[in-house]
N, C-alpha and C positions, 0 to 999 in steps of 0.2 A: 272581813266584809263589814262595811258600814253602810246602812241605809238611813238616810236623813229624812226626817219628817217632812221637810220642804220638798222632797222628791216624790211624796205620796199624796195623791189627790183625795181629800175626804169625799165621801159619797153618802147619799141618803138612801136608806132601804125602806121601802113601804111593805107592810104586812109580811115581815120576815118569817119564812117557813110556814106561811098560812096564818100567821098571827094577825094582830091589828095594830094600827098606828105606825109610827116611824122610829127609826134609829139612825143616828149619825155615826158613820164608821170610818175610821182611818185604818185601812187594811194593808198590812205588810205581807206580800206574797213571797214567802220564804222559799218555796219550791223553785221559783224563778231565779233565785240566787244560789242555786246548787246546794241548798240545805237538804240533806238526805232524810232526816227524820221528821222535821217540822214542815207542815204544809203552809200554815199562816199564823199570824198574830194580829189581832184586831184591838184597837182602842175604841170602844163603842160607848155611845150615850143613848140610852133608851128613853124616849119621851114619857112623861107622866101617863100612867094607866095603859101604856102600850103593852103588847104581848109578843113573845116569840113562840110560834106554834110548836107543839111537841113533835119531835122528829127523831129518827134513828140514824146514827152513823154506822154503816155496815163495816167499813174497813179502816176506820181511824178512831182516835180518842180525842175528846175535847174537854177543856176545862174552862170554867168561868171563875174569875177572881173579881170580887166586887170591891170597888174603890169608894163609891158614894151611892147613897140611896138604899131603899128597902123594897122588898117585894117577896114573891113566892117562886121558888124553883120547883119544877116538876121533874122528878127522876123516876123513870119507869112507872109513870102514872101516880106516884105518891108525891104529895105536896109538902114542902118545908119552907119556913120563913128563911130569908137570906138577906144579909146586910153587909156593911163594910167589914172587910177582913175575912169574909167567908169565901171558901173555895168549893165549887161543885165540880165533881169529876164524873164524866160519862165515858165508860169504857166502850170499846167497839161492840156493836150489837145491842146496845141499850139505848133508851130514849131519854130526851130531856126537852124542856120548854121553860118559859119564863113569863111570869105575870108581874109587871112593874106596879109599884105603889103610886102615890100622888105626887112624888117628886121625881126629877130626872135621876136615872141610875147610870153610873159610869162603871164599866167593867172591862177587864182585859180578857179576851177570848183567845186561847191557844189551841191549835189542832195539830196532832201528830199522826203519822202513819203507823199502822201496827206491823 
């Protein structure tokens, strides 16, 4: 299977998971392409000072891989600095959120079924 970026329409998400601000997302819906383990892969750009509200994934796992920018990742209520090359893993049943810094943050978000 090959999914071309030109076949995916970018979208803007306001106040993601109850956070604030916007993020631009190119979302690849892998479940729609008969991928059994992966649900989706996003290429996201979070605007400066925007947040992704802390939330829990009950039945799946999610990872954030930061390509550009710096901010704070919240994992089960605990805050950590995060920047380029860092990977945040959120297992099923745990929570995560993001507070972006003063520059745009680009990250790859991958979600898999448990």
